[in-house]
N, C-alpha and C positions, 0 to 999 in steps of 0.2 A: 095236721093242723089246718083249721079253716082259715086260709091265708091267701093273699093275692097270688102268690107263686103257685100254690096248689090248684087254685081255680084255673089259672092259665094252663098248667100242665094237663088238667083234666080235659080241657077242650082239645088237646092234641093227642089224647090216648089212642084214637083209631090208627094213627100213624104207627104207634108202637105195637099195637095189637096185630096189625098186618105184618110187622117185621118178625114177630116170634110165633104167630099162629095161636095165641092164647088170649082169652078175654081177661081184662084187668078190672078188678073191683076196688074202688077207692072210697074210703069212709072219711068224711070231713067232720072233725070234732073241735070243740073249744079247747083251750089250754087245760082247764081243769078236767074235762072229760078225757082228754088224751092221756094225761098222767094217771088218772084212775084206771083207764082201760089197760095201760101197760102194766101197772102194778098187779092187777087182777090176773090178766092173761099170762104174763111172763113168769109170775110166781108159780103158775100152774103148768109151765113149759108148753104153752099152747102153740100149735103149729099153724093156726089160721091167719097169722100175720106174717107177711114175707118182707116187704120193705117198710122200714120204720122212719118216720120223720122225728128227729131228735134235736135238742139244743145242746151243742157240744159243751158250752160253758155252764149249763144249769144242771144237766142230768147225765151226761155221758160218763163222767167219772163213777157215778153211782151204778149206772148200768154195766160198766166194765167190771166193777167190783162184784156185781151179782152175776157176771158172766152171761149177760143177755144179748150181747152183740157179737156177731161173727167177725173174725179177723179178716179184713179186706186187704191186708198188706200186699200179698202176692198178686191179687187181681189188679189193684190200683197201680202199684209200682212196677209190675211186670208187663203191663199192657202199654206198648209203645204208642199205639194209636190213641189211647185214652190220655196219655201225657200228664201224669200226676204232677210233674214239675211245672206245668203251666198254671197251676192254682197259686194264688197269692200266698206268700210265705206264712203270714200270720194266721189266716184261716186254715191253711194246711196243717200247721203245727197244733192249732186248737182241736183239730179233728183226729189227732194222734194221741193215744194214751199208752203210757209205758212202752213206747216204741212201736206200738201196733196202730195201723190205720183202722179205725173203727167206724168212721163215717166219712162222707164226701160232702163238702160245703156246697150249698145251692143258693143261699140267700146271704148277702153280707150287709154289714151296717157300720157306719162311722158317725161321729158327731159332726155337726156343721153349725157354723155361726150364722143364724138368721138375723137379718137386720132390716130396718126401715129405710129405704132409699130416699124417702121424702124428708127424713130427719138427719140422715148421715150421708155425707158426701163420699167419704173413704172409710171402708171398714177397718176396725182396729187390727193391727198386725201382732200386737203383744197383749198379754193379760193386763199389764199396767195400763195400756191405752184403753182397753175395754173398761176397766174399772173407772178410769177418769171420765170417759165418755158417758158411761151409765150414770155416774153421779151428776154430771152436768145436765143430763136429760131427764132427771127425776124431778117431778113437780108434785103438787098436791093432788092432781088429777091424772098423772101419767107416770108410769114406772120406767126407770132406765133399763132394768133387766128383769126377766122372769125366767124361772127354771125350777127344776124339781128340788124340793127341800124335805120331802117326807123321808123318814128315817131309813127305811130299807130301799124304797123306790129311787132315792137320789144317788145311791152308791155307784151304779153303773155310769151315770153321766159325770159324777165327780171324779171317776177314775182318770179321765184325761187330764184334769187339773193336777191330780196326784202325780202322774207320770211326768207332766211338764214341769213340775217342781223338783223332779229327780227322785221321787219316791215310788213305792210299790206297796202292795198289801203285805207281802212277806219277803224275807231275804234269807236264803239258805234254810228254808223251812221254819223260820221263826217269825213271829209277829213283827211288822215294821210300821205299825200305825202310830207310834209315838216317836219316830225319828224326827229330827228337826225339819226334814223335807216334808213329811206328812203333816206335822203340826202347822207348818207354813201354808200348806195347801188347804187344810181345814180352815185356817184363819182367813185366807184370801176368799174362799168361796162363801164363808159366813159373812164377810163384809160386803161382798158383791150382792148377794141375795138379801142379806139382812138390812142393808142401808139403801139399796136401790130397787128392791123388789116389793111385791105386794104384801099387805098384812096377811097373816095366816099361812106364810110360805112353808112352814114346817108340816103342814097338812097336805101339801101339793105334790102329786106325782104327775105323770104324763097327762092324765085325763083332766086335771085341774089347771096345769100350767099352759098347755097348748092353746085352749080357747082364749086366754088372756092376750096372748100375742096375736092370735087370728082375728080378734076383735079390735086390734089397733091400740091396745092399752099399754104396750111396752115397746121400747126401742130395740132391744136385743134379746135374743133367746138362743140358747144352745141346747140342742137335743139331736136325736137320731136323724140322719138324712132320709131314712125310709118314710118318715111321716110328712115329707114335703107336700105330697098330693093333698093331704087334709088342709094344709095351710093355704093352698091356692084354690081350694074348692069354694066356689061362690055361695054354696049352700051354708057353709059354716064360717067363711072368712070374708072380712070386709076390706082386706088389704092385699089380696093376691097379686095385684099388678105392681105393687110397690115393694115387694119383698126382694132383698138382696141375699146372696149366699157367699160365704167366705170360709177359708180353711180355719181349723182350730188355731187360735192365737198362740204365740210362743210364750213360754214361761222361762224361768231361770235355766232350765235344762233343755230348752228348745220347744218345738211343737211336737207333742207326743200323744196324739189322740188314740183311742182304741180303734182297732179294725178287726171286727169279729165275724165269724159265721153265725148269724142269728139262728139259722136252721140248716141242718145237714140231713143226709139220708144214710141210714145204716140198714143192716140185714139182721133179722131175728135169728139168733143162733139155732132156734128149734125149727126153723122153716125147712120144709121138705123140697122147696123149689129155689134153692140158693143160686143156682146157675142163672135161672130166669130173673131172679131178683137182682142179680148183678147186671144183667143185660138192661134192666129197667134203669138202674142208677147210671150205667154207662151212657144210656141214651139221654136221660133227663139232665145229666151234668156235662153232656158233650158240648164242644165249642159251638156247634150249629144251634142246639137248643138254647144255650145260654145267650148266644147272640140275639136270637129271636125274642127272648124274654127281656133282655136288657134294653133292646130297642124299644120295647113297650114300657120301659120305666121300672123294671124289676132288677136291682143290682145283683150280679152274680159274683163269682170268685176267680174267674180266669183272667190271667194277665193279658192274653192275646185279645180278649174281647174288650177289655178296658183300653187297649191300644188302638182299637178300631174306631175311627171317628164316626162312622155310620151308627155304631151301637150306642154311642153317646147321645144320639138325637132323641132318645127317650126322656132326657132330662133337660131342664133349662141349661144353657151353655155355661153360665156362671157356677151353677151347682155341680155340673159334671166336672168342671175344672177343680173345684174345691174337693170333690170326692177323690179325684186322682191324687191330689197332694196329700190328703189325709190317709189314703191307702198306702202311699209310699212311706209315710212317716209312722205308720200304725203299729200299735202294740196289740198282741193277739189275745188279750183278755180284758174284760171290763168289770170283773168281780173276782173275789178270792177263788182260787182253784182248789176246792175241797169237796168232800162228799156231801156235807150238809150245807149247801149254798145259802139257803134261806136264813139259817141261824147265823152264819158268818156275816151276811149283809146286815143283819139286825145289830150285831155288835159293832161293826165298822161304822154304821150310820149314826151311832149315838153321839160321838163328838161332832158330827156334822150338824146335827140338830142344835147342839149347844152353841156352835159357832154362828149359826144363822140367828139364834136368839141373842147374840152379842154377849154371851157369857165367856168367862175365861176358859178357853178350850184346852190349854195344856194339861191341867190336872185331870180333866175328863178323858183326854186322849191317853194319858198314862194309865188310868184305871181301866179303860177299854182295852188297852194294849195287854194288860195282864189277863183280862178275861179272854181275849182272843188267843193269847199264848196257851192258856189252859185248854181252850177249845181245840187248838191245833194238835195238842198232845193226844187228846181223846180221839180226834178225827183220824190222825195218823195210825193210832192203835187199832181203830175200827177198820181202817183201810187194809192193814196188814193181817187182820184176823181171817 
């Protein structure tokens, strides 16, 4: 993936090439190009890909079903020096499918509460406080809150609200999006964004919501901590010096933000160079490399690096503190864990849109719950086939 992590690793390739005595060729692709390349090449059992950059929560389950990823369990868990136990629990679990380690997390992500220090003295500690403050700071020309409201795109950020209300997408393999906890989370988010957010919020994903906060038009914004560099970039932001950072606020079930590996490294099962491919992952995900990259502002997944005060210097102090808290409280997924993730997000996002539009969300959630239940039956049947 053409990503800040990949570009940073690319600059360090000579170090690795000298270590193994082989040249490394790295191709950087957009997300769509990467998915298309994998589908074409791996369906043909291509051997010209060794190390694969994958999203554990978006495609790893499908890749595992297709048997495209090599089992790394023995390598990761049996290598004392690599220290698999040093990786944060939530990202480590997300990189494991059916008891097999299929990838190693290299980039992690959590939500953070961004707020305007010139408008807010103390950041909200609870979701109730956030809603009250957002309502108070909403005027004709200024929004109290901005966030994602687009049907599929909002699901990952809404997940932290869902967990903090005591809900989840599924329970015991069944749909859980019409439980009282889920309906309450839908209603809360709908009121927060629908009453204190900008018009047209149901058409907003990251690309539309972030500029509104960056241009000083909203008091609060919850989104991934990985985007903070864009919010402080003077080329796109007018409020970089006044942004505050806080942990995800507590709901009825506490503060339960997602803590996920947004990108991991796996090995193509058809690769003829799996030993060298593992050496690459072992190097790229080593504590030394992760420390170097995290010091430069790229969040990794190792506990020991997060505990290193020097490695935290790559982030504003307040942000680093919030990231640590969110990682400690984190849930290891931010979307339904299914084969057809895109379709699942579309179903789960339907009541979210209704809530933001201030419609009666309960009947919509019950209808979506039945649709999601039918989807899960088909998805499980496909997974077992």
